Each structure stands twice: as structure tokens, then as C-alpha cells.
C-alpha positions as CSV (number, residue, x, y, z in Angstrom):
1,M,-11.5,9.2,-25.6
2,R,-11.3,10.6,-29.2
3,N,-8.3,10.2,-31.4
4,R,-6.9,13.5,-32.4
5,V,-4.0,13.8,-34.8
6,I,-2.1,16.2,-37.0
7,V,-1.0,14.6,-40.3
8,V,1.1,15.4,-43.4
9,P,0.6,13.1,-46.4
10,F,3.7,11.7,-48.1
11,N,2.6,13.2,-51.4
12,K,-0.4,14.6,-53.3
13,E,-1.8,11.2,-54.2
14,E,-1.9,10.2,-50.5
15,E,-3.4,13.6,-49.7
16,E,-6.3,13.0,-52.2
17,K,-6.9,9.6,-50.6
18,L,-7.0,11.2,-47.2
19,E,-9.5,13.8,-48.3
20,Y,-11.8,11.2,-49.7
21,G,-11.3,8.0,-47.7
22,G,-9.9,8.4,-44.2
23,F,-6.7,7.0,-42.7
24,D,-6.5,3.3,-43.5
25,D,-3.4,2.2,-45.3
26,L,-2.2,5.7,-46.1
27,K,1.3,7.0,-46.0
28,L,1.2,9.8,-43.5
29,I,3.5,11.5,-41.1
30,T,1.4,11.7,-37.9
31,L,1.5,13.4,-34.6
32,D,-1.0,12.1,-32.0
33,I,-2.5,14.8,-29.8
34,V,-3.8,14.3,-26.3
35,Q,-6.0,16.7,-24.3
36,F,-3.1,18.3,-22.5
37,D,-1.6,19.2,-25.9
38,I,-4.9,20.7,-27.1
39,D,-5.2,22.7,-23.9
40,Y,-1.6,24.0,-24.4
41,L,-2.2,24.9,-28.1
42,C,-5.3,26.7,-27.2
43,H,-4.1,28.6,-24.1
44,S,-0.9,29.6,-25.7
45,Q,-2.8,31.0,-28.7
46,I,-0.9,28.9,-31.1
47,L,-4.0,27.4,-32.8
48,D,-5.6,30.9,-33.0
49,S,-2.5,32.4,-34.5
50,I,-2.1,29.7,-37.1
51,S,-5.8,30.0,-37.9
52,E,-5.5,33.7,-38.4
53,I,-2.4,33.4,-40.5
54,S,-3.8,30.7,-42.7
55,G,-7.4,31.8,-42.9
56,V,-8.8,28.6,-41.5
57,M,-10.5,27.7,-38.2
58,I,-8.5,25.1,-36.3
59,D,-10.4,24.2,-33.2
60,D,-11.3,21.3,-31.0
61,Y,-13.9,19.0,-32.6
62,E,-13.0,20.2,-36.0
63,I,-11.2,18.8,-39.1
64,E,-9.2,21.5,-41.0
65,A,-6.3,21.6,-43.4
66,I,-3.8,24.2,-44.6
67,Y,-2.8,23.7,-48.3
68,D,-1.5,27.1,-49.4
69,K,2.3,27.2,-49.4
70,N,2.4,30.9,-48.4
71,S,0.2,30.1,-45.3
72,L,2.3,27.1,-44.5
73,E,5.5,29.2,-44.6
74,K,4.0,32.0,-42.6
75,S,2.7,29.6,-40.0
76,L,6.1,27.9,-39.9
77,A,7.8,31.3,-39.3
78,F,5.3,32.1,-36.5
79,L,6.1,28.7,-34.8
80,E,9.8,29.2,-35.1
81,D,9.5,32.7,-33.5
82,F,7.3,31.3,-30.8
83,N,9.7,28.4,-30.1
84,S,12.7,30.8,-29.9
85,L,11.2,32.2,-26.7
86,R,10.0,29.0,-25.2
87,K,11.3,25.6,-26.0
88,W,8.4,23.1,-26.1
89,S,8.7,19.7,-27.7
90,L,5.2,19.9,-29.0
91,V,6.0,23.1,-30.9
92,E,9.2,21.5,-32.2
93,K,7.1,18.6,-33.6
94,L,4.7,21.1,-35.2
95,I,7.6,22.9,-36.8
96,A,8.8,19.6,-38.2
97,L,5.4,18.8,-39.6
98,F,5.0,22.2,-41.3
99,R,8.5,21.7,-42.8
100,E,7.5,18.3,-44.1
101,A,4.3,19.7,-45.7
102,I,6.2,22.5,-47.4
103,N,9.0,20.1,-48.7
104,R,6.4,17.5,-49.9
105,N,4.1,20.1,-51.5
106,T,1.2,18.8,-49.5
107,G,-1.0,20.3,-46.7
108,I,-1.1,19.8,-43.0
109,H,-4.3,18.3,-41.6
110,F,-5.6,19.0,-38.1
111,I,-8.1,16.2,-37.2
112,F,-9.4,17.0,-33.8
């Protein structure tokens, strides 16, 4: 089984290390994702919506990141809207990660 994770680096320095060297010894906020979570994110159109909002292609078997603050904020607004209709702990965790990325001036990285 593959490791799938969504990460937010603690700062820009850690983000640069992530982009050029992988995960080892990095300061990251992480959310491990299992197949059930991937299925939910795909079937609920969450990944498609975030991809469309941010202009990236987040998909299974892909590595993608959102860096643009405007895209992060719009994706966060979408997730908050989505979560107001259906409470789901995975969406709440995604909301927290997007907030962290905005507050830390870093991106959010989808490593599927």
C-alpha cells in the first residue's frame, strides 16, 4: 500500500527542502490519507473543485501543490461552504491545513 499524505511546511525554508529533497527530518504538518479518504474526496468532487479553483490537477497517483495565497483562500472558502452542509472530519482537517498554509505563507502539498 502506498503512503499518501497532505502536508503543510512550517515555513518557506522547510518548503524549499520538501521540493528538493523529500520528507526526512522536515518540519511538516501532515495528514495521512487512506484509500477511503481518496474515494470520498473524489466522489464528493472536493478534489476536482479545489483543482479547478487553484488551477492545478490534484489526482490519485499525482504530486501537486498550491502556493498562490488567493487560490488557498478561495479553496478554504469552498471547503468551509462544503462543510457547512455536511460535517465530515476529513474536510475539517483539510480546512485546518489550508488555514495553516495561509497563516504560514507556505503552500499545501498533495502527495498521492
